[in-house]
C-alpha positions as CSV (number, residue, x, y, z in Angstrom):
1,M,22.2,11.5,-9.0
2,D,24.2,8.7,-7.5
3,H,21.1,6.5,-7.3
4,V,20.5,6.5,-11.1
5,A,23.9,7.3,-12.6
6,D,27.0,5.2,-12.8
7,P,30.1,7.2,-11.6
8,P,32.0,9.0,-13.0
9,T,29.3,11.3,-14.4
10,K,29.8,14.3,-16.6
11,R,27.3,16.8,-15.3
12,A,25.8,19.8,-17.2
13,V,23.1,22.2,-16.1
14,T,20.4,23.4,-18.5
15,E,16.8,24.6,-18.6
16,I,14.2,21.8,-18.9
17,Q,12.9,23.2,-22.2
18,E,16.4,22.8,-23.8
19,L,16.3,19.1,-23.3
20,D,14.3,18.6,-26.5
21,E,17.1,20.2,-28.5
22,L,20.0,18.4,-26.6
23,L,18.7,14.9,-26.7
24,P,19.0,12.8,-29.8
25,Q,15.8,12.6,-31.8
26,D,15.9,9.0,-32.9
27,E,17.6,7.1,-30.1
28,A,17.4,6.7,-26.3
29,F,19.7,8.9,-24.2
30,Q,21.6,6.5,-21.9
31,Q,22.9,8.9,-19.3
32,A,21.0,9.9,-16.2
33,I,19.0,13.2,-16.3
34,T,18.1,15.0,-13.0
35,V,15.1,17.3,-13.2
36,L,14.8,19.7,-10.3
37,R,11.3,20.7,-9.2
38,P,9.4,20.8,-12.5
39,N,6.1,22.6,-11.8
40,E,5.3,24.5,-15.0
41,E,2.9,22.7,-17.2
42,K,5.2,23.0,-20.3
43,D,8.2,21.5,-18.4
44,C,6.1,18.6,-17.1
45,E,4.7,18.0,-20.6
46,L,8.1,17.9,-22.2
47,V,9.5,15.5,-19.6
48,A,6.5,13.2,-20.1
49,E,6.9,13.4,-23.9
50,L,10.6,12.5,-23.7
51,V,9.9,9.5,-21.5
52,H,6.9,8.3,-23.6
53,D,9.0,8.7,-26.8
54,G,11.7,6.6,-25.2
55,R,14.3,9.3,-25.5
56,L,14.9,9.4,-21.8
57,Q,15.9,6.1,-20.1
58,K,17.2,7.2,-16.7
59,L,15.4,10.0,-14.9
60,F,15.6,11.4,-11.4
61,V,13.0,14.0,-10.6
62,M,13.3,16.0,-7.4
63,V,9.8,17.1,-6.4
64,H,9.4,20.1,-4.1
65,H,5.9,19.2,-2.9
66,E,3.9,16.0,-2.9
67,K,0.9,17.6,-4.6
68,Y,2.9,18.7,-7.6
69,P,1.4,17.2,-10.8
70,I,4.7,15.7,-11.8
71,R,4.7,13.6,-8.7
72,V,1.2,12.2,-9.6
73,W,2.5,11.5,-13.1
74,L,5.6,9.7,-11.7
75,D,3.3,7.6,-9.6
76,A,1.2,6.8,-12.6
77,M,4.3,5.7,-14.5
78,G,5.4,3.4,-11.7
79,A,8.4,5.4,-10.7
80,L,10.3,4.5,-7.6
81,N,9.8,6.9,-4.7
82,L,13.2,7.1,-3.0
83,H,11.7,8.3,0.3
84,T,9.5,5.2,0.6
85,G,11.7,2.8,-1.4
86,A,8.7,1.6,-3.4
87,A,6.5,2.5,-6.4
88,A,2.9,3.6,-6.0
89,K,0.2,0.9,-6.3
90,P,-0.8,0.5,-9.9
91,V,-3.9,2.2,-11.2
92,D,-7.1,0.1,-10.8
93,P,-7.8,-1.5,-14.2
94,V,-11.4,-0.4,-14.2
95,L,-10.4,3.2,-13.4
96,R,-7.8,3.0,-16.1
97,T,-10.5,2.0,-18.6
98,A,-12.6,5.0,-17.4
99,A,-9.6,7.2,-18.0
100,E,-9.3,5.9,-21.6
101,T,-13.0,6.8,-22.1
102,I,-12.3,10.3,-20.8
103,Q,-9.3,10.6,-23.1
104,Q,-11.6,9.9,-26.0
105,E,-13.5,13.1,-25.1
106,D,-10.6,15.4,-24.4
107,Y,-10.2,16.7,-28.0
108,N,-12.4,19.7,-27.3
109,G,-11.3,20.0,-23.6
110,L,-12.8,18.8,-20.4
111,K,-14.0,22.0,-18.8
112,S,-17.3,22.0,-20.6
113,G,-19.4,20.1,-23.1
114,R,-19.0,16.4,-23.7
115,G,-15.7,16.3,-21.9
116,K,-17.1,17.7,-18.7
117,D,-20.2,15.5,-19.0
118,A,-18.0,12.4,-19.3
119,V,-15.8,13.2,-16.3
120,V,-18.6,14.1,-13.9
121,Q,-20.8,11.2,-14.9
122,L,-18.0,8.7,-14.6
123,V,-16.9,10.0,-11.2
124,H,-20.5,9.6,-9.9
125,A,-20.9,6.2,-11.4
126,F,-17.6,5.0,-9.9
127,A,-18.5,6.6,-6.5
128,A,-21.7,4.5,-6.5
129,H,-19.5,1.4,-6.8
130,G,-17.2,2.3,-3.9
131,H,-14.5,4.3,-5.7
132,P,-13.9,7.6,-3.8
133,A,-14.0,10.9,-5.6
134,D,-10.3,11.3,-5.2
135,P,-8.7,13.9,-7.5
136,E,-5.3,12.4,-7.4
137,Q,-6.5,8.9,-8.1
138,W,-8.4,10.1,-11.2
139,A,-5.4,12.2,-12.4
140,R,-3.1,9.2,-12.0
141,A,-5.4,7.0,-14.0
142,Y,-5.5,9.7,-16.7
143,F,-1.7,10.0,-16.7
144,A,-1.4,6.2,-16.9
145,V,-3.2,6.2,-20.3
146,G,-1.0,9.0,-21.6
147,G,-3.1,12.0,-20.7
148,S,-1.8,15.6,-20.6
149,F,-1.1,17.7,-17.6
150,N,-3.6,20.4,-18.7
151,H,-6.5,17.9,-18.9
152,A,-5.4,16.1,-15.7
153,A,-5.7,19.4,-13.8
154,T,-9.2,19.9,-15.2
155,I,-10.1,16.3,-14.1
156,S,-8.7,16.9,-10.6
157,N,-10.7,20.1,-10.3
158,L,-14.0,18.5,-11.4
159,V,-13.4,15.5,-9.1
160,E,-12.7,17.8,-6.2
161,E,-16.0,19.7,-7.0
162,V,-17.9,16.4,-7.0
163,R,-16.3,15.5,-3.7
164,R,-17.4,18.8,-2.2
165,G,-21.0,18.2,-3.4
166,V,-21.1,20.7,-6.3
167,R,-24.1,19.8,-8.6
168,H,-22.8,20.1,-12.2
169,R,-25.2,20.6,-15.1
170,V,-24.3,17.8,-17.4
171,K,-26.1,16.0,-20.2
172,P,-26.2,12.2,-20.0
173,A,-23.3,10.8,-21.9
174,Y,-23.5,7.2,-20.8
175,R,-26.0,4.5,-19.9
176,E,-26.9,3.9,-16.3
177,D,-24.7,0.7,-16.2
178,I,-21.5,2.4,-17.5
179,Y,-19.5,1.1,-14.6
180,N,-20.4,-2.5,-15.4
181,I,-19.7,-1.9,-19.1
182,L,-16.2,-0.5,-18.2
183,A,-15.6,-3.3,-15.7
184,T,-16.3,-5.9,-18.4
185,R,-14.1,-4.0,-20.9
186,S,-11.3,-3.9,-18.4
187,D,-11.6,-7.7,-17.8
188,E,-11.5,-8.4,-21.5
189,T,-8.4,-6.2,-21.9
190,E,-6.6,-7.9,-19.0
191,E,-7.3,-11.4,-20.5
192,T,-5.7,-10.4,-23.9
């Protein structure tokens, strides 16, 4: 708390889900909020929503385990890790562009159909160009473009299956040169 809050601080304890009701709807809350060990998907989604909406300005999140999805989201948002004293390396721009492409397919879910086809095909295309099938890296990219915790978990599971060598039945969703197309699109986005 002392790291993000100016003393003296008036402290109150509440459930994470009550934050939506306690924080002003139309303005940024200027006091520091400490969130302890958020692991449930609904809690993580609410914290992300409050940050994206600009309602939370100062946030300290205590993470119980480094594999918690909230820690991956924090890294994607460029949060400072107090253990290392640094933020995680930004998401690779081409991988970010791939995550945007996945996000365009997540409306019906990513566990099957076009969503699954997109994830699996992109992971294979990127692996062929030297990007490892790393579940955390793909989840970070998806979070960086505003993706949800539910879909990020699905992406992580599919990427892990690709890493293990599972052969998914997928229909072709992209051309063979999808990596080059996304790399070009990423370059164009960075130039603007």
